[in-house]
C-alpha positions as CSV (number, residue, x, y, z in Angstrom):
1,M,0.0,0.0,0.0
2,S,2.9,2.4,0.7
3,C,4.3,1.7,-2.8
4,S,1.1,3.0,-4.4
5,R,1.2,6.1,-2.3
6,V,4.8,6.7,-3.4
7,G,3.8,6.3,-7.0
8,V,0.8,8.7,-6.6
9,G,2.9,11.2,-4.8
10,R,5.5,11.1,-7.5
11,M,2.9,11.6,-10.2
12,V,1.5,14.5,-8.2
13,R,4.9,16.1,-7.9
14,L,5.5,15.5,-11.6
15,Y,2.2,17.2,-12.5
16,A,2.9,20.1,-10.1
17,S,6.3,20.7,-11.6
18,A,4.8,20.5,-15.1
19,V,2.2,23.1,-14.3
20,S,4.6,25.4,-12.7
21,C,7.4,25.0,-15.3
22,G,5.3,25.6,-18.4
23,G,3.1,22.7,-19.2
24,V,2.2,19.1,-19.1
25,K,3.3,18.5,-22.6
26,R,6.9,19.5,-21.9
27,A,7.0,17.3,-18.7
28,W,5.7,14.3,-20.6
29,R,8.2,14.9,-23.4
30,D,11.0,15.1,-20.9
31,R,9.8,11.9,-19.2
32,L,9.5,10.0,-22.4
33,G,13.0,11.3,-23.4
34,Q,14.4,9.8,-20.2
35,V,12.6,6.5,-20.6
36,F,13.5,5.9,-24.3
37,A,16.9,7.6,-24.4
38,A,19.7,5.6,-25.9
39,D,23.3,5.7,-24.8
40,L,25.6,6.8,-27.7
41,R,28.2,4.2,-26.7
42,S,25.7,1.4,-27.1
43,L,24.6,2.7,-30.5
44,A,28.3,2.8,-31.5
45,L,28.8,-0.7,-30.4
46,L,25.7,-1.8,-32.4
47,R,27.1,-0.2,-35.5
48,V,30.5,-1.9,-35.1
49,A,28.8,-5.2,-34.5
50,L,26.7,-4.9,-37.6
51,G,29.7,-3.8,-39.7
52,L,31.6,-6.9,-38.5
53,I,28.6,-9.1,-39.5
54,V,28.5,-7.6,-42.9
55,I,32.2,-8.0,-43.5
56,C,32.1,-11.6,-42.4
57,D,29.1,-12.3,-44.6
58,V,30.9,-10.8,-47.6
59,A,34.0,-12.8,-46.9
60,L,32.1,-16.0,-46.7
61,R,30.2,-15.2,-49.9
62,A,33.5,-14.3,-51.7
63,R,34.5,-18.0,-51.7
64,D,31.7,-18.8,-54.2
65,L,32.2,-15.8,-56.6
66,S,33.5,-18.0,-59.4
67,A,30.6,-20.5,-59.1
68,F,28.0,-17.8,-59.5
69,Y,29.6,-15.1,-61.7
70,S,31.8,-17.0,-64.2
71,D,31.2,-19.2,-67.2
72,S,32.7,-22.2,-65.4
73,G,30.0,-21.9,-62.7
74,V,26.4,-22.9,-62.3
75,L,25.1,-21.6,-65.7
76,S,27.4,-20.5,-68.5
77,R,26.4,-17.7,-70.8
78,A,26.2,-20.1,-73.8
79,A,23.7,-22.4,-72.0
80,Y,21.7,-19.4,-70.9
81,L,21.5,-18.0,-74.4
82,Q,20.6,-21.4,-75.8
83,R,17.7,-21.8,-73.4
84,V,16.4,-18.3,-73.4
85,G,17.3,-17.0,-76.8
86,E,19.0,-13.8,-77.8
87,G,16.0,-11.6,-77.5
88,W,14.2,-10.2,-74.6
89,S,11.9,-12.6,-72.7
90,W,9.1,-11.2,-70.6
């Protein structure tokens, strides 16, 4: 029961400070800014981790470049032209 009183008291103080400092809207904006704020260090760490994942993915895919992008790979240009023809196919 004392926890609910503390919560209500805190909300009353928040409302009172909002009214005296210029409005409820600014108080809610400040409170939401505190709740959903992100630390710049954690964002930097996220960017570094995503960069490393992309670099590792490109390195793993680079092993199969000749299989997918050369005539000795999965489908040569000659076989493709034989099957599809030389014109556009829609």
